C-alpha positions as CSV (number, residue, x, y, z in Angstrom):
1,M,86.3,106.9,87.8
2,K,87.3,103.3,86.4
3,I,89.0,100.0,88.0
4,A,91.7,98.7,85.9
5,F,91.9,94.9,86.4
6,L,95.1,92.9,85.3
7,K,94.6,90.0,83.4
8,G,98.5,88.8,84.6
9,T,100.7,86.5,83.2
10,G,103.7,85.5,85.6
11,I,103.6,83.0,88.2
12,I,101.9,84.5,90.7
13,D,99.3,86.3,88.9
14,R,98.5,82.4,87.6
15,L,98.3,80.9,90.9
16,I,96.4,83.9,92.3
17,Q,93.9,83.6,89.0
18,I,93.9,79.8,89.8
19,W,92.9,80.2,93.1
20,T,90.6,82.5,92.9
21,L,89.0,81.2,90.0
22,S,89.2,84.4,87.9
23,K,91.2,86.1,85.4
24,Y,92.2,88.8,87.5
25,S,95.2,88.9,89.6
26,H,95.4,92.4,90.8
27,C,93.4,96.0,90.5
28,E,94.0,99.6,90.6
29,I,91.3,103.0,91.0
30,V,92.1,105.2,88.4
31,F,90.3,108.7,89.2
32,S,88.6,110.5,86.5
33,D,91.3,112.9,85.9
34,G,93.8,109.9,85.3
35,T,95.7,109.6,87.9
36,T,96.0,106.4,89.3
37,F,96.3,104.4,92.8
38,G,97.3,100.7,94.1
39,N,100.2,98.9,94.4
40,S,103.3,98.8,92.6
41,L,104.0,95.5,90.6
42,V,107.9,95.7,91.1
43,A,109.8,96.4,94.1
44,P,109.7,97.7,96.5
45,F,106.0,96.8,96.2
46,R,104.3,100.1,98.1
47,T,101.5,101.5,97.1
48,Q,101.6,104.7,95.2
49,I,100.0,107.8,93.1
50,S,101.0,108.1,89.6
51,H,99.6,108.1,85.9
52,K,100.2,105.5,83.6
53,T,98.4,104.0,80.7
54,Y,96.7,100.4,80.5
55,S,96.8,98.3,77.7
56,P,94.4,96.2,76.6
57,K,95.9,93.2,76.6
58,Y,96.3,92.9,80.0
59,W,94.5,95.3,81.5
60,D,90.2,95.5,81.7
61,L,89.3,99.0,82.1
62,V,85.7,99.1,84.1
63,D,83.3,102.4,84.5
64,V,82.3,102.6,87.6
65,N,79.2,105.0,88.0
66,I,79.2,107.0,91.6
67,A,79.0,110.6,92.7
68,P,81.9,113.2,92.3
69,E,82.1,113.5,96.3
70,Q,82.2,109.8,96.4
71,E,85.5,109.7,94.0
72,N,86.8,112.3,96.5
73,L,86.2,110.3,99.3
74,I,88.4,107.6,97.5
75,R,91.2,109.8,97.0
76,A,90.9,111.2,100.2
77,F,91.9,108.0,101.8
78,C,94.4,106.7,98.7
79,W,96.6,110.0,99.5
80,T,96.8,109.0,103.4
81,Q,97.6,104.9,102.0
82,V,100.8,106.4,100.0
83,D,103.8,104.3,100.5
84,K,102.2,101.3,102.2
85,K,103.9,98.3,101.7
86,Y,102.6,95.0,100.4
87,D,100.4,92.3,102.8
88,W,102.5,89.1,100.9
89,K,101.1,87.3,104.5
90,A,97.9,88.6,103.5
91,I,97.9,86.8,100.2
92,F,98.2,83.1,101.8
93,F,96.3,83.9,105.1
94,S,93.3,85.8,103.5
95,Q,93.2,84.9,100.1
96,I,94.7,81.2,100.1
97,L,93.5,79.9,103.6
98,P,90.7,81.2,105.6
99,F,91.9,83.0,108.5
100,G,91.2,86.9,107.6
101,W,94.7,88.1,108.0
102,E,95.0,92.2,108.6
103,D,98.4,94.2,109.1
104,P,96.8,97.4,109.3
105,N,100.6,98.9,108.0
106,K,100.3,96.8,104.7
107,S,97.6,96.1,102.2
108,I,97.3,94.0,99.1
109,C,95.5,95.9,96.1
110,S,91.9,94.5,96.3
111,E,91.5,94.9,99.8
112,I,92.9,98.4,99.7
113,C,90.7,99.5,96.7
114,V,87.5,97.7,98.8
115,T,88.6,99.7,102.2
116,A,88.3,103.0,99.7
117,F,85.0,102.1,98.7
118,Q,83.5,101.4,102.0
119,L,84.7,104.3,103.4
120,A,82.3,105.9,100.7
121,G,79.6,103.5,101.6
122,F,80.1,100.8,99.3
123,F,80.3,97.0,99.9
124,I,80.1,97.5,103.8
125,S,78.9,93.7,104.5
126,Y,82.4,92.8,102.9
127,K,85.6,91.6,104.8
128,A,88.1,93.9,102.7
129,S,90.6,91.6,103.3
130,K,89.0,88.5,102.1
131,V,88.0,89.7,99.0
132,S,90.1,89.3,95.7
133,P,90.5,90.8,92.7
134,G,87.9,89.1,90.8
135,K,85.4,89.4,93.6
136,F,85.9,93.1,93.6
137,R,85.4,93.0,89.8
138,K,82.0,91.3,90.5
139,L,81.2,93.8,93.1
140,I,81.5,96.9,90.8
141,K,79.8,95.0,88.0
142,N,76.6,96.2,90.2
143,L,78.0,100.2,90.1
144,Q,78.1,100.0,86.3
């Protein structure tokens, strides 16, 4: 299993990178069979399961060393989250301002990834809505 971290170049990417002091602006889960899960980066900005390739120019792929049973728990959760709307308010009220905004019907990329890993027993002490892609990368480093 891997996590894909986007080194985005757009204006929103740059703002996220500057604010979070990270080179990453987005993250997605890549399962061992190549299936991917994450928020679409184009309208209508909903979570999706797909297959895609990641250009090393824009993406860092990070191996995650977890048990197959844990990957299955994460995958099962991701399937329940397909077509969830992107939470634009959370970007502002959780990532920029420290209010910890959470909408149970919406999510941001790192929040949904952290939540998936929490269901498999990882990162329990973290509030998922407050974890940026850069912070998630630091957490994932411990699972390599």
